[in-house]
C-alpha positions in Angstrom: 46.4 -68.8 68.3 48.4 -66.2 70.3 52.2 -66.7 70.8 53.3 -68.7 73.9 56.5 -69.0 75.5 58.4 -70.8 78.5 59.7 -68.9 81.5 63.6 -69.0 81.7 63.4 -70.7 84.8 62.5 -74.0 83.2 66.1 -74.6 82.2 67.7 -74.3 85.6 65.0 -74.8 88.4 62.8 -77.8 89.6 65.0 -80.6 88.2 63.7 -83.5 90.0 66.1 -86.4 90.6 64.1 -89.5 91.7 66.9 -91.1 93.3 67.5 -88.5 95.9 63.8 -87.4 95.8 64.8 -83.6 95.4 64.3 -80.9 93.2 67.6 -79.1 92.3 68.5 -75.7 90.8 71.2 -75.9 88.6 73.2 -72.8 87.0 76.8 -74.1 86.7 79.2 -76.6 88.7 80.1 -73.8 91.3 76.7 -72.4 92.3 75.5 -76.2 92.5 78.3 -77.2 94.7 78.0 -74.0 96.9 74.5 -74.5 97.5 74.2 -78.3 98.2 77.6 -79.8 99.2 76.5 -79.3 102.8 73.1 -81.1 102.5 74.0 -83.7 99.7 75.4 -86.1 102.6 71.7 -86.1 104.2 70.5 -87.2 100.9 72.8 -90.1 100.6 74.7 -88.4 98.1 78.1 -88.9 100.3 80.9 -89.7 97.8 82.6 -87.4 95.2 81.5 -90.0 92.7 78.2 -89.7 93.8 78.3 -86.1 93.4 79.7 -86.6 90.0 77.1 -88.7 88.6 74.5 -86.6 90.4 75.8 -83.6 88.4 75.9 -85.7 85.2 72.4 -86.4 85.4 71.1 -82.9 86.3 73.2 -81.6 83.2 71.5 -84.5 81.1 68.0 -83.2 82.2 69.0 -79.6 81.4 70.0 -80.8 78.0 66.8 -82.4 77.4 65.0 -79.2 78.4 67.0 -77.1 76.2 66.2 -79.4 73.1 62.6 -80.0 74.3 61.0 -77.5 71.9 63.1 -78.5 68.8 62.6 -82.1 69.4 58.9 -82.0 70.1 58.4 -79.6 66.9 59.9 -82.5 64.7 58.6 -85.3 66.4 54.7 -83.8 65.9 55.6 -83.3 62.2 56.6 -87.1 62.0 53.6 -88.1 63.9 51.6 -86.1 61.7 52.7 -88.0 58.7 53.5 -91.5 60.0 50.9 -92.3 62.9 47.7 -94.2 62.1 45.2 -93.8 64.5 43.4 -96.9 65.5 40.3 -95.2 65.9 39.9 -91.7 64.6 36.6 -91.0 66.4 38.2 -90.6 69.6 40.1 -87.7 68.4 36.9 -85.6 68.5 35.1 -84.9 71.9 31.8 -86.3 71.4 28.8 -85.8 73.8 28.5 -89.7 74.3 31.9 -89.7 75.7 31.0 -87.5 78.5 29.3 -88.6 81.9 25.7 -87.2 81.9 26.6 -85.9 85.6 29.4 -83.9 84.1 27.2 -82.2 81.4 24.7 -81.3 84.1 27.5 -79.9 86.1 28.9 -77.6 83.5 25.6 -76.5 82.3 24.3 -75.6 85.5 27.5 -73.4 86.3 26.9 -71.0 83.7 24.3 -69.0 85.4 24.8 -70.1 88.9 27.1 -69.4 92.0 29.4 -71.9 93.5 27.0 -72.6 96.1 24.2 -73.5 93.7 26.3 -76.1 91.8 27.5 -77.8 94.8 24.7 -80.6 94.7 26.0 -81.6 91.5 29.8 -81.8 92.6 31.7 -83.8 95.1 33.5 -81.6 97.6 36.3 -83.6 98.7 37.8 -80.9 100.8 36.2 -77.5 101.0 39.3 -76.3 103.1 41.7 -77.4 100.3 39.4 -76.6 97.4 39.3 -80.1 96.1 36.7 -81.2 94.1 35.8 -84.3 92.1 33.4 -85.3 89.4 32.6 -88.0 87.1 33.7 -86.8 83.7 34.1 -89.8 81.1 32.0 -92.6 80.2 33.9 -95.9 81.0 33.3 -96.9 77.4 35.1 -94.0 76.2 38.2 -94.8 78.7 38.4 -98.1 77.3 38.5 -96.6 73.9 41.4 -94.0 74.6 43.3 -96.6 76.5 43.4 -98.5 73.3 44.4 -95.8 71.2 47.5 -94.8 73.6 48.5 -98.6 73.9 48.3 -98.6 70.0 50.7 -95.6 69.8 52.9 -97.0 72.7 53.5 -100.2 70.7 54.5 -98.3 67.6 58.1 -97.7 66.8 57.4 -93.8 66.2 59.1 -91.5 68.6 57.7 -90.5 71.7 58.3 -87.6 74.3 58.4 -87.8 78.0 55.2 -86.6 79.7 56.9 -84.5 82.2 60.0 -84.2 84.4 58.8 -86.5 87.1 56.9 -89.3 85.1 58.8 -91.7 82.9 55.8 -93.5 81.0 52.9 -91.9 79.3 51.8 -90.1 76.1 51.7 -86.4 74.9 48.3 -86.7 73.6 48.2 -83.5 71.4 51.4 -84.5 69.7 49.4 -87.6 68.0 46.3 -85.4 67.2 44.1 -84.7 69.8 44.6 -80.8 70.5 42.2 -79.3 68.0 38.9 -81.2 68.5 39.5 -82.6 71.9 41.7 -80.8 74.5 41.0 -77.3 73.1 37.3 -78.0 73.4 37.6 -79.9 76.9 39.2 -76.8 77.9 37.4 -74.0 76.4 33.9 -75.5 76.5 33.9 -77.4 79.8 36.6 -76.7 82.1 37.0 -73.0 81.9 33.4 -71.9 82.8 33.6 -74.7 85.7 37.0 -73.3 86.7 35.7 -69.7 86.6 33.1 -70.5 89.6 35.5 -73.1 91.6 38.9 -71.3 91.3 38.2 -67.7 90.0 41.5 -66.4 91.4 43.2 -68.9 89.5 41.5 -68.8 86.3 42.0 -65.1 85.8 40.7 -63.8 82.8 40.4 -67.1 81.1 42.3 -70.6 80.8 43.9 -70.0 77.3 46.4 -72.8 77.3 47.0 -76.5 78.5 49.4 -79.2 78.8 47.8 -82.7 78.5 49.4 -86.2 78.9 48.8 -89.7 80.1 50.8 -91.2 82.9 50.9 -94.9 83.5 51.9 -97.0 86.5 52.8 -100.7 86.4 55.2 -103.3 87.9 58.6 -102.7 86.6 58.1 -99.2 85.7 56.9 -96.2 87.6 55.1 -97.6 90.8 54.5 -94.0 92.8 54.8 -90.0 92.3 56.5 -87.9 94.9 55.2 -85.0 96.5 55.0 -82.2 94.1 53.1 -79.3 92.7 52.0 -78.7 89.2 53.1 -75.9 86.5 49.4 -75.1 86.2 46.8 -72.8 87.6 44.6 -75.5 87.9 44.7 -79.4 87.2 42.4 -82.0 86.2 43.4 -85.7 87.1 41.1 -88.4 85.4 41.5 -92.0 86.2 41.1 -93.8 82.6 41.8 -97.7 84.4 42.7 -100.4 84.0 42.7 -102.9 87.0 44.9 -102.0 90.1 45.3 -101.9 93.7 47.0 -99.2 95.6 48.4 -96.1 94.1 45.9 -93.7 95.6 46.4 -89.9 95.6 47.1 -87.8 98.6 46.9 -84.1 98.8 48.3 -81.5 101.4 48.1 -77.7 101.3 49.6 -75.3 99.0 53.3 -74.9 98.5 53.0 -71.9 100.5 52.3 -73.8 103.6 55.5 -75.5 105.4 55.1 -79.2 105.1 55.1 -79.9 108.8 52.2 -77.7 109.2 50.2 -79.5 106.5 47.5 -82.3 106.7 46.8 -84.7 103.6 43.7 -85.9 102.3 43.9 -89.2 100.6 41.7 -89.9 97.4 41.1 -93.5 95.8 40.8 -93.4 91.9 37.6 -94.2 90.2 37.6 -94.9 86.4 36.1 -91.9 84.4 36.4 -89.8 87.5 38.3 -86.5 87.6 39.7 -84.9 90.7 39.9 -80.9 90.0 42.5 -79.1 92.3 44.6 -75.9 92.2 48.2 -76.5 90.5 50.0 -75.2 93.5 48.2 -77.7 95.7 51.0 -80.4 96.8 50.2 -84.0 96.1 51.5 -87.3 95.3 50.6 -90.9 94.7 51.2 -94.0 96.9 52.7 -97.0 95.3 51.0 -99.1 93.1 50.6 -102.7 94.9 49.6 -104.7 91.6 48.1 -104.1 88.3 48.3 -101.3 85.9 47.1 -97.6 86.4 46.5 -94.9 83.6 45.4 -91.3 84.1 44.9 -88.5 81.8 46.3 -85.0 83.3 45.4 -81.8 82.1 47.5 -78.8 83.5 45.1 -75.6 82.7 46.9 -72.3 82.4 46.0 -68.8 82.4 48.3 -66.4 81.1 46.7 -63.3 82.8 47.7 -65.1 85.9 51.1 -66.6 85.3 52.5 -63.6 83.4 52.4 -61.7 86.9 54.2 -64.6 88.5 55.8 -68.1 87.3 54.4 -70.7 89.7 57.7 -72.5 89.4 60.0 -69.7 90.3 57.6 -67.5 92.4 58.9 -64.3 90.1 57.6 -62.0 87.4 59.1 -63.8 84.4 62.1 -62.0 83.2 63.2 -63.9 80.4 60.9 -65.7 77.8 61.8 -68.5 75.3 59.3 -68.7 72.5 57.4 -71.9 72.0 56.1 -73.6 68.8 52.9 -74.5 70.7 51.4 -73.6 73.9 54.9 -73.8 75.6 54.3 -73.3 79.7 51.6 -70.6 78.9 53.3 -67.3 79.1 52.4 -64.5 76.6 54.5 -61.5 75.7 53.0 -58.9 77.9 55.9 -59.8 80.1 59.3 -58.5 79.5 62.5 -59.8 77.9 62.4 -62.3 75.1 65.3 -64.7 74.5 65.4 -66.8 71.2 68.4 -69.0 72.4 69.4 -69.9 75.9 
């Protein structure tokens, strides 16, 4: 496997604070106060105590990110030794787990044009390049949910799925990478992306981040408007039974929010929503029940090596990763071992 890296911006930019529904940039205290003091009161951060608590929360997130690689490496080693799968068969992507319509879609895309595969695809919005298709059989959705519940109920350590979701599982850490997620990316999603998102796929989708997210009463209920750290994203509903929590999609982050229009998309078990990573989107509040989705951030180093999708700059400082990192390779400039 190629060596992958994180962009240095990960440790200072796009720090999401749920209380204020805002992403912050943080280099040091002086920069933070110079940049944000005038706007903090409008966010509800209107006392010195609130500002102090906010800065503490931001520093806590920065520290989490700086320790992420070493903690993930140790956690994965421990899980390989101690975690006992409930059902080892779900860790290998089998033909029977896939919806027949998805297999037909992928087979048809290998020697076809985008127009020719359109009968096998739900075009949710041509303008927004938003597509949908059934991907997993419902039986498989039940099996993988049982496996994720089994891990969640264990006393073993767990990583946070991303900076905005508190509840979910980094499924490659418990053994899904080699025979499940790598296969799903290379055999199925890469050829499909070549037709649907050629400018984002680049030479190929050569890495990914895959995780589940969960929403239920007393935990995460919604997801604020955001874009992903990916070239292409696949969002698959696994279940369970719930009301509300629909996804909504705007335009890309390059379009001012006041010029954007939104498309609302309901969830269907086993159904995947395929979209550009730079597509702004969110999830409406859960009304009742419990929703679990599997998210796959698909990445192309040939695209992101030219411009990081999170800071919109050519990566100037790369930090080595033990795994796929954020999908950058060392064809860019400076490599730093320690921040």
